[in-house]
N, C-alpha and C positions, 0 to 999 in steps of 0.2 A: 504493499499498500503506499510505502515512503517513496517509491519510484514512480508512482503512478501519475502523480502530478507533472513532475519535471519531464517524464517520458511523453506524456500528452502535449505538454508545452512545447517539446521539441517537434513532434508530429505536425502539430497545428502550425508551428512558425514555418517549417519546410513547406508546408500546403500554402501558405500566404506568400512566401517566397517565390514559389513557382507560379502561382497565379499572377503576382505581381508583377514578375518578370515578363510574363506573356502579355500582360496588358500595356507594359511600357514598350515593349519592342513593337507591338501593332501599331501603337500611337507614334513612336520614333520612325517605322518605316512609311507611315502615311505622311508624316511631316516632311521626311526626306523628299518623297516624291512631289509633295506640294511645293517645296522651295528648290526642286531639279538639283538634287544630289545623285550622282551617278550611282545606279546598283551596284558596279564593281566594288565600291567601298563602304557599302551598306553594312555587310558583315564584319569588316574591319574596325569600322567605327561606331556607327549609330547603334547597331545590334549589340556590338560587344560592350559597348558603355553601359547599355541598357540592362544587359544580364548581368553585368559586373556591379551593378549598384549594391546588391546584397552585400558582397564582400567589403565594398566600402563603408557601408552603414554597420556592419558587423564589427570591423576592426576599428572603427572610431569609438562606437560603444564601448569594446572591449579595452580600449586606452582610457577612456573616460572612468571606467570603474576599476582600474589599476590591474589590469590582466595583459600585459604586454605579450607574453607568449602566446596567448590566443589570437592577438592581433598580427603578430608576425608571422605565426604558424599559418593563420588562414591564408595570408598572401601564398607563402611557399607551397602550402598543400594544395591550394587551388590551383597554380600553375603546373604543379605535376600531376594533379588530376586531370586538369584540362587537356594536357597533351598525351598522356597515357591511357586515360579511360575514354575521354570524350571522343578524341580521334580515333583510338581504338575500337569503340563501338560504332562510329561512323564509317570506319573502314570495313567492318565486318558486314554492315547493312549494303554498303556500295563502295566501289573503288572510287576514291576521292582524287580530284585534279588539283595538284598545287599550281597556281598560275605564276609565270617567271618573276612577275614583279614581287611577289611573296618572298621569294628565294634570293633575289637581287636585294630588296629594300627592307621589307618589314621584318622577316626573321633574323638577318644580321642585326638591325636595329633592337629587336628583342634580346638577342644575346648580349649586346653590348650594355643594355640598363639592367639586365639580371647581374652582370659582372659588376657594374658600377654599385648595385645594391650592396653586392658582398663585400666590396671593397670599403664603402662607407660603414658596413657592420663590423670592420675588422676590429674596432675597439669595444665592441660589445654594445655599442650605443649609436642610434641613428639620431643625429641632432635635429632641432628644428629647421635649421637654415639648409640642411641637407633635405629636409622633406620640402621646403619651398622651392628648392632647385628641381626636385622631381616633378611637382606640380608646373613649374615654368617649361619644363621639357614635355611634359604631356600636353600642354596648350599649344605649344610649337608643333608638336607631332600632328594634332587634329587640324590645326589651321593648314599646315602642308597637305594633308591628306585631302582635305575639304577643295582646297583650291586646285590640286591635280585632279580630283574628281570632277570638278564643275569644268575644267578645261576638255574633259573628255566626256561630258554627258551627250548622251545618244550614240557615242561609238562603241562603247562597251556593253550595250545592251543586246542580249542574246534571246532568241524566242523562249528558251527553257527558263529565263528569268522573269518573264512578264508576270506570271502568276506571284511571285514575291513581291512585285512593285505594286500591290493593291494600295489604292487610296480611299480613306474613309470619306463618306459623303460631305461632311462639313467640318471646318475647323474646330467647332465646338466638340465634336466627337473626339478629335485628337487629343484637345487638352482635358477632356473628361478622362479617357482612358490614362492619360499621363498622369493626372492627381491620383485616380484610384489606384495605379500602379506602384506610385511612390509611397502612399500611405500604407499598401499592404505589404511593400518591401520593408518599411520602418518597423510595422508590428511584428512581422515575420522573423525580422533579425533580432529584435529584443527577445522574442518568445524562444527561438532557437538558441541563442547566446545564453540565457538564464537556465533554460532547461539543461543544457550542455553541462554548464560549470556544476550544477546541482549532482547530475550523475557521475561526473568526473571525481567530486569530492566524496559521494557514497561508496565508489568502487576504489578510491585510491588513486585513480589515474592522474597521471600530471596533465596540466593544462597544456603543455606542449603537444602530448599525444592528442588531446581532445581537438585541439586548434587544427593540427596537421590532417586530422582525419575525419572526424564527426561534422564538424563546422565547416571545413572546406568541400566535403562531399555536399553537404546540406546547402551550401551558398552556391555551389557549381550546378544545382539543378537546372536553372534557367538555361545555362549553355549546353547542359547535356540534352535538354529537350529541342532546344533552337537547332543544335548542329545534327541531331539524329534525324528531326523531321526534313531538314535541309538536305541530308544525304537521301532520304526516302524519296524525296522528290527530284534526285538527280542534280541538285545544286551544290556540288563538291566546293566550289569556290567559297559560297557563303559559309559551308561547315568549317572548312579550314580557316578562313578569314576571321570568322567568330572566335575561335579559339586564340590564333594570334593576337587579335585586338583585344581580347578579354585579359591575355597575359601581360600585355603592355600597359593596359588600364591599371590592374592591379598592381604590377611593380611601380608604376609611376604615381598613379591618382590615388590608389588606396594607401600605400605606404606613405605617399606625401601627405595626404590628408592627415592620416594618424600621427605622423611624425610632426607636422606642424602643429597640432593640437597640443601634443606633449612630447618630450624627448624619449624615444622608445630603448628600453633595454633588451638586448637579444641574447637569448640563451646560448651559452658556450657549444653545447652540443648541435644546435642548428648550425652554427658556423662550421662544425667538423663534419656533418653528414647531411642535413637537409638542404643547404645552398648548394652543396655539391651535385646532389640528386638534381635539383632544379635547373642548374646549369648544364648538366650532362644530358638530360631528356631534351631540353631546349636545342642544343648543339646536335643532338641525333637527328634532328628533322632534316639537317642538310643531306647526311648520307642516305637518310631516308628516301630522300626526293629522287637521288640518282639512281639507287637501287631499285626503285620501283617505277623507274623512266617517267619522271615527272607525275607521279602519282602516290597516294598511299594505298598500298594493296592488302588484301585481307591476311596474308602471311605477316605482313608488317604489324597489322592491328592485332593479331595474336600475340606477337612479341610485346607489343606496347601494353596490352594487358598483363601479361606475365610479370613484367617489371613492375607493373603497380602492385601486384600481389606480393612480390619480392621487397618492395618498399616499405609496405605496410607490417610485414613479418618482421623486418629489420626494427622497424619502429618499436614494435610490441615486445621485442626481446631485449631493446636498448633503454627501455625505461628505468 
């Protein structure tokens, strides 16, 4: 009975996160169409940012309540989960194409910012000025992506993307879904965070383990749903772009917002293990691109999922 309330809180919170992320994405895609943003960049920016809002809200709340292990663990765990599980599942559903610009620009940029986060954490602290720098880098990335997208509006539209570019009837519907999505995400993040911490304390799990697994998986549900649906509909570019964009958002915006609020303490074991996993799986996207001949194939998906099982097992035994 003692676990019933926190478990219910986690389940309800994850449900709100899932619905909130879906409503936010629906609104964001419609607004992108309305203001003429190319579909080629929607998965990388608009959808990625929308589905990553749960990570940001959860990490900021964790920082506010003095749980930096959950704040940082949520970012690292989400980045690892996004690549290994979401791309793994999407690749099992259907072979997903990685577009050349992703391998030339976005993936190298993601590797650089992940490495920068690791360097900043070298003294076991991420200071407020470092958080502000991350926020500035994210704004620059978004501006560059939107400018590049608008220059190519109408060029990158393919027949199989038309269904994705659905626009709601009125701007009021866009704003309504936007507000509902944000409210659901805020409520869901709060419930999931409080319930997870209660469960962690009951079983004696470390907040690092909870942040890297339960919270990161829960806040990654919107990305999982979005990329899986995109893969089912044959829109691999959106599936892959959503993961890359979400990881950039997590690394820069989520870490930046949390660190700007308060200097973050980084657990020593995260520096020794979790950062290396995050960097390793991110770099692995490049050889996967060439091995799969510009695609993420089903065998690669199986390898990714097996690696995630190995990572969680290592976490469990290293507590």
